[in-house]
N, C-alpha and C positions, 0 to 999 in steps of 0.2 A: 505494497499500501502504500510504501512509505515513497516509492520511485515513482507513482504515479500521481503522488499526491505532489511531490518536483515539479512534475512537469509542466503539471499545471498550472502552480504558482509562478512556474520560470512565463506558462506561458500568453498568460493573463499578462503578468503586466508587460514582455515583447505587446504584444497585440494594441494589452492601453497604448504605451509610448505613443506606437507607430504609430495607433488608430485615432489619439489625442492630435499630434502634427499637424496631419492632415489634415481634422477638420476645426483644426484654425488657421494652418497657413501653407496648400496644397500646390499653388505657386511656388512657391518658395522651397521647400520641401522634395516635386518633383524636377523642375526647370530652375533652379537653379543651383542647389545642392548635386543633384543625381542628372542631370548635363539629361533632361529629358523633354522631349518633346512642344511647345506652350502651347494649351487648347485656348480654344476659347470660353470656356465656360470649365469650373470648375466642380460642379453639382452632383454630380456620381460619382468622385473621392474625397470631398467632404461626406457623403451618404457610406460613405463604403467606412473612413473613419470612424464617424457614430456607431454603423454595424459592430468596426472591431472595439470598439469600447464598450459597448451591450453585453459580446462575446466574453470577454475579459470580463468583465464582472461575475459572467453563469461562473464561469469558470472558476472563481473565487468560489464564490454559493458551493459548488459540488467539493471544492480542491476541501472546503472547510470539515465537510460531512465527510469527507471519504470513504469511511469505514460504511457507514450504511449509502450510497447511492455508489458506488464506482462503479457498477454496472451502467452507473447514465456518459460514465466520460466517454462513449463510444461514439455520440457524437460528436464530441469531439472532434477523434480518432474518424470516424468518415473525416467529416467538414475537416481539416487538416488533410488528411491520404490524398481528397480530389486537388485538394488546393497548390500542395505539391504538386501533381499531375501534372493540369495545366500549367502549369510556372516553367515548372521542368519542357515542359516542352514547347512554352510559350520563346524561352530564350534558347535554345534548339535549333527553332523552327520557324517561329513567325516577324525577332525585329529586321524593324526598316534599315535601309542600309546606314543611317546617319543615327539610326538613333539606341543613345549610349547600353554600356552594354553592361555595368555596376547596381547598379539599380537591380539587374535580372535575375544574378546570379550571389547575390548574400539573397534578397526572398528568395532561392532557390534553398541556396543551404542552409537556410532557415525550415523551409518548410517540410523539408527530404528531416532534417533532424526531430524532429516536433513531434513529425512522422510517427519515427519509429522509437522514439521516447516514450509517444504515447502506447504507439500496439505492444511493445514490453513493457510498459506498466500495467497494460491490461496484460496481460499475458501472469508479469506474476500476479495481478488482484485474483484471478476469481485462482490460482493453484493454492491458492488461504483462501478465501472461503471463496464454496459454488458461487453457480446464481442462485438470486431468491423463487 
């Protein structure tokens, strides 16, 4: 349970910080810091940031009650694994000719690491305490 709890807290921290940054200053973060293309509107990025903050808060709730609710972490594992697949495929095949890959490689590494950590934590937790 400890591995799963630590992973949830760490992922919640990363998603909260990244989500808050995107919600508050998407243009500064994406265009100026990571050299991404400039868009006419950043509303979708702000919405993604707000959703990331909400997901982080849910991760903390589950992590606090991990002994009773460990199996709820499957939802986070599914979302993170799907995100990792999309981000890795985008990094490998869909970047534009002038688009910087730095942000995408960081995002790929982080999501793959969290996906493996969550899956390992779920495996270890299922051995300690079977499904209800």
